KOLROVO-134826 format. One record per residue (C-alpha): y, z, x; residue number from 1; residue in one letter. Coordinates in steps of 0.001 Angstrom, whole numbers. Each point is the difference from the previous one (the first is absolute). Layout:
N
        Y        Z        X  pos  code
        Y        Z        X  NUM     A
...
% end
This chain:
333
        Y        Z        X  pos  code
    50536  -115962  -189927    1     X
     -634     2273    -2913    2     X
     -120    -1179    -3612    3     X
     3493     1544     -698    4     X
     1573    -1437     3172    5     X
    -1439    -3373     -913    6     X
     1592      130    -3546    7     X
     3275      913     1496    8     X
     -151    -2693     2586    9     X
     -793    -2730    -2492   10     X
     2789     1243    -2335   11     X
     2540     -266     2797   12     X
    -1284    -3370      997   13     X
      240    -1205    -3572   14     X
     3551     1175     -207   15     X
     1054    -1586     3169   16     X
    -1778    -3320    -1010   17     X
     1594     -191    -3381   18     X
     3553      917     1175   19     X
       85    -2024     3274   20     X
     1181    -3311    -1511   21     X
     3052     1746    -1463   22     X
     1365      389     3580   23     X
     2951    -2352      227   24     X
    -1204    -1800     2998   25     X
    -1265    -3585     -193   26     X
    -1743       73     3381   27     X
    -1947     3044    -1203   28     X
    -1148    -1510    -3143   29     X
     -945    -3369     1679   30     X
    -1925     1688     2779   31     X
    -1851     2435    -2364   32     X
    -1105    -2839    -2294   33     X
    -1358    -2021     3031   34     X
    -1696     3222     1383   35     X
    -1568      685    -3397   36     X
    -1287    -3510     -209   37     X
    -1400      138     3401   38     X
    -1646     3296     -843   39     X
    -1482    -1502    -3091   40     X
    -1537    -3026     1933   41     X
    -1214     2484     2675   42     X
    -1811     2074    -2657   43     X
    -1486    -3119    -1400   44     X
    -1351    -1090     3392   45     X
    -1069     3481      662   46     X
    -2640     -142    -2737   47     X
    -2045    -2558     2007   48     X
     1360      670     3551   49     X
       63     3797      -48   50     X
    -2441     1174    -2601   51     X
    -2606    -2712      662   52     X
      761     -498     3548   53     X
      254    -3821     -370   54     X
     3073    -1376     2107   55     X
     1334    -2635    -2317   56     X
     2618    -2435      880   57     X
      -15    -1952    -3129   58     X
     1711     2183    -2509   59     X
     2816    -2568       42   60     X
    -2359    -2262    -1845   61     X
      112     2300    -3005   62     X
     3665      752      355   63     X
      530    -3834     -251   64     X
    -2338     -386    -2827   65     X
     1972     2596    -2047   66     X
     3400    -1312      985   67     X
     -724    -3572     -575   68     X
    -1914      400    -3246   69     X
     2634     2119    -1610   70     X
     2824    -2166     1333   71     X
    -1548    -3219    -1115   72     X
     -730     1241    -3467   73     X
     3591     1132     -385   74     X
     1590    -3045     1525   75     X
    -2060    -2690    -1563   76     X
    -1008     1600    -3350   77     X
     2559     2732     -476   78     X
    -2818     2748     -126   79     X
     1441     3337      746   80     X
     -761     1421     3412   81     X
    -1202     3199    -1645   82     X
    -2953    -2156    -1302   83     X
     -252    -2255     3056   84     X
     -498     2857     2313   85     X
    -3418     1015    -1715   86     X
    -1032    -3666      267   87     X
      742     -122     3694   88     X
    -1781     3346      511   89     X
    -3014    -1369    -1844   90     X
      -97    -3029     2082   91     X
      325     2100     3109   92     X
    -3042     2105    -1067   93     X
    -2119    -3186     -501   94     X
     1062    -1199     3599   95     X
     -883     3300     1479   96     X
    -3434     -172    -1644   97     X
     -577    -3389     1336   98     X
     1180      941     3626   99     X
    -2160     3072     -241  100     X
    -2996    -2075     -880  101     X
      829    -2119     3138  102     X
      421     2919     2336  103     X
    -1776     3129    -1147  104     X
    -3154    -1699     -882  105     X
      -19    -1822     3282  106     X
      418     3398     1674  107     X
     3342     -978     1602  108     X
     1651     3167     1152  109     X
     2797     1133     2461  110     X
     1560    -2814     1980  111     X
    -2009    -2643    -1882  112     X
     1276     1278    -3369  113     X
     3635       61     1330  114     X
     -221    -3560     1388  115     X
    -1584    -1449    -3180  116     X
     2639     1635    -2252  117     X
     2708    -1164     2387  118     X
    -1366    -3630       95  119     X
     -105       -2    -3881  120     X
     3596     1175     -278  121     X
     1046    -2875     2362  122     X
    -1976    -2431    -2130  123     X
     1774     1374    -3099  124     X
     3356     -693     1488  125     X
     -805    -3557      853  126     X
    -1556     -459    -3388  127     X
     3128     1222    -1807  128     X
     2274    -2030     2319  129     X
    -1698    -3156    -1260  130     X
      276      851    -3662  131     X
     3177    -1496    -1451  132     X
     -528     1839    -3317  133     X
      563     3267     2010  134     X
     3084    -1300     1823  135     X
    -1884    -1031     3114  136     X
     1378     1190     3282  137     X
     3479      553    -1511  138     X
    -1411     2604    -2539  139     X
     1156      892    -3374  140     X
     3435     1280    -1271  141     X
      -18     2317    -2954  142     X
     2771     -649    -2462  143     X
     2506     2645     -276  144     X
      501     1274    -3632  145     X
     2265     2933      656  146     X
    -1249     3152    -1798  147     X
    -3086     -996    -1634  148     X
    -2859     2690     -297  149     X
    -2535    -2648    -1122  150     X
      663    -1920     3158  151     X
     -241     3100     2200  152     X
     3729     -482      991  153     X
     2448     2831       46  154     X
     3583      312      894  155     X
     -630     3362     1913  156     X
    -2437      183     2883  157     X
     -639     3554     -955  158     X
    -2540    -1395    -2693  159     X
    -1838    -1897     2818  160     X
     -131     3318     1889  161     X
    -1557     1986    -2874  162     X
    -2555    -2929     -601  163     X
    -1197      -17     3609  164     X
        8     3876       30  165     X
    -2385      -12    -2964  166     X
    -2163    -2563     1702  167     X
     -209     2254     3159  168     X
     -934     2916    -2244  169     X
    -2599    -1945    -1688  170     X
    -1582    -1377     3269  171     X
       37     3456     1497  172     X
    -1760     1412    -3079  173     X
    -2611    -2760       47  174     X
     -755      711     3636  175     X
     -389     3670     -716  176     X
    -2221     -596    -3037  177     X
    -2327    -2374     2233  178     X
     -109     2621     2778  179     X
    -1115     2742    -2454  180     X
    -2502    -2256    -2007  181     X
    -3460     -847      922  182     X
      951    -3134     1526  183     X
     2382     1684     2397  184     X
    -3009     2030     1453  185     X
    -1921    -3275      365  186     X
     2948    -1583     1906  187     X
      329     3021     2267  188     X
    -3639     -634      885  189     X
      461    -3710      470  190     X
     3045      501     2215  191     X
    -1871     2501     2253  192     X
    -3417    -1630      162  193     X
     -891    -2944    -2184  194     X
    -3648      -82      974  195     X
     -602     3512     -844  196     X
     1858     -425    -3335  197     X
    -2088    -3035     -803  198     X
    -3110     1926      755  199     X
      768     2822    -2460  200     X
      517    -2624    -2730  201     X
     3810     -588       57  202     X
      841    -3392    -1627  203     X
     1904    -1274     2955  204     X
     1114    -3432    -1239  205     X
      709     1118    -3476  206     X
     2210     2988     1308  207     X
     1898    -2221     2369  208     X
      671    -2713    -2554  209     X
     1279     2538    -2498  210     X
     2725     1441     2353  211     X
      781    -3452     1334  212     X
      548    -1204    -3658  213     X
     2151     3103     -694  214     X
     1969     -620     3131  215     X
      602    -3543    -1087  216     X
     1032     1023    -3465  217     X
     2697     2292     1512  218     X
     1254    -2547     2474  219     X
      393    -2585    -2673  220     X
     1995     2348    -2236  221     X
     2318      677     2937  222     X
      329    -3698      954  223     X
     1111     -673    -3567  224     X
     2411     2747       17  225     X
     1635    -1074     3271  226     X
      346    -3609    -1208  227     X
     2071     1243    -2849  228     X
     2003     2238     2102  229     X
      918    -2675     2477  230     X
      -39    -2957    -2496  231     X
    -1589    -2206     2585  232     X
    -3351     -585     1785  233     X
    -1291    -2465     2440  234     X
    -3434     -454     1679  235     X
     1197      792     3490  236     X
     1347     3484     -662  237     X
    -2566      853    -2647  238     X
    -3180     -890     1891  239     X
     1283      693     3667  240     X
    -2479     1880     2187  241     X
     3024     2144     1179  242     X
      288     1193    -3536  243     X
    -3659      864      -73  244     X
      379     2133     3118  245     X
     3196     1683    -1414  246     X
    -1767     1239    -3024  247     X
    -2604     1720     1946  248     X
     2119     1591     2614  249     X
     1202     2880    -2297  250     X
    -3539     1126     -602  251     X
     -816      -89     3809  252     X
     3089     1801      780  253     X
       46     2525    -2834  254     X
    -3732      515     -381  255     X
    -2653    -1533    -2267  256     X
    -1787     3094    -1377  257     X
     2816     1161    -2508  258     X
     2354    -1861    -2097  259     X
     2908     1548     1704  260     X
     -975    -1768     3244  261     X
     1015    -3624     -964  262     X
     3149     1308    -1820  263     X
     1232     2052     2949  264     X
     -899    -2842     2336  265     X
     1976    -2617    -2129  266     X
     3084     2179     -222  267     X
       23      693     3630  268     X
     -562    -3605      905  269     X
     2492    -1335    -2516  270     X
     2804     2418      906  271     X
     -507     -748     3700  272     X
       63    -3762     -586  273     X
     2942       22    -2416  274     X
     2059     2460     2026  275     X
     -616    -1881     3313  276     X
      845    -3396    -1677  277     X
     3191     1567    -1396  278     X
     1098     1482     3355  279     X
    -1014    -2702     2463  280     X
    -1061    -3115    -1976  281     X
     3176    -1843      890  282     X
      469     1154     3399  283     X
    -3406     -558     1813  284     X
    -2357    -2689    -1365  285     X
    -3511     1647     -445  286     X
      956     3417      826  287     X
     -799     1375    -3616  288     X
    -3461    -1439      354  289     X
     -364     1591     3526  290     X
     1037     3455    -1406  291     X
    -2398     -339    -2927  292     X
    -2825     -886     2462  293     X
      727     2925     2262  294     X
       36     2359    -2994  295     X
    -3351    -1132    -1225  296     X
    -1519      294     3599  297     X
     1285     3495      536  298     X
    -1152     1331    -3405  299     X
    -3411    -1500      314  300     X
     -443     1435     3489  301     X
     1270     3432    -1007  302     X
    -1763      343    -3424  303     X
    -3311    -1765      228  304     X
    -1439      -83    -3525  305     X
     3414     -132    -1443  306     X
     2996     2316     -556  307     X
    -1524     1788    -3064  308     X
    -3248      840     1909  309     X
     1823     1132     3028  310     X
     2263     2216    -2212  311     X
    -2922     1588    -1770  312     X
    -1826      578     3372  313     X
     3049     1749     1445  314     X
      552     1992    -3241  315     X
    -3635     1137       91  316     X
      292     1066     3604  317     X
     2931     2132     -634  318     X
    -1663     1696    -2935  319     X
    -3142      817     1826  320     X
     1551      612     3412  321     X
    -2702    -2082     1612  322     X
     1741    -2719     2144  323     X
    -3300    -1940      -53  324     X
     -517      198    -3715  325     X
     -116    -3171    -2007  326     X
      -74     -364    -3714  327     X
    -2699    -2528    -1050  328     X
     -113    -1938    -3120  329     X
     2733    -1672    -2008  330     X
     3548     1159      382  331     X
     1295     2036    -2941  332     X
     3608      373     -945  333     X
% end
């Protein structure tokens, strides 16, 4: 894609994104907000899971840290969520740093890293369930104040749409910045061959801790947003391992090398899930989940490396006329 084509593409994308919530359809708006939130959390996960190659199943820890911190400060002390979200994000970064000390310095990678982060998320759920100040197993209800900007409560859901849209743009920009920065080159080396990267002087632990902390920061902001959007949170749904898997699926399906991968994957999965639930949810129990699973399996089998990388490869083959040609490096759109 040439520079001019890229500019035109992004302008059209911006027009569609800005104008979409004005479509008079509640289903479209609800599904789009859910898809954008899923895309945002997938981008957050992708910093550590895609760029650093560390398969984390513990991002729900940071989502919970953000959600519970901002909600507790608002419910108990009346502190605006606009302030509380940053406190939650700071706590999440500290937790990520401590978890990084435990895992990266002990050289826990791959399956071991995934299992440790999953176990820590389960521990976090049990811990919160036994904390009456945080509502215990019943969770916390956020008091409704009508239209109150300071409380992050709005009459129209369009405002929430634009907030989460801005969050997605910010997360995508951060991912792109990291990839183009020196740390991005380090992460490429770590992902491909950690021993070789270490041998040439790449600060392995420091690089991984950096992206892990940034991933936690983004995840926590998202958790705070969703708590204010739903006006409720509880430990079971916040820290569930199924949520951790859900937030990494868009990156796996869409691709991890470019910001558009998690976004495309999120919209595909959310549209399929909501459409199947709308069409079959009341008729056959479990059918929407079956359809969702079949779509994931088919996409992963057909587009190994993700939809975006598959598309780039097909595009490159058609441009070169070589059926065996494969474009290397990061996808560019």
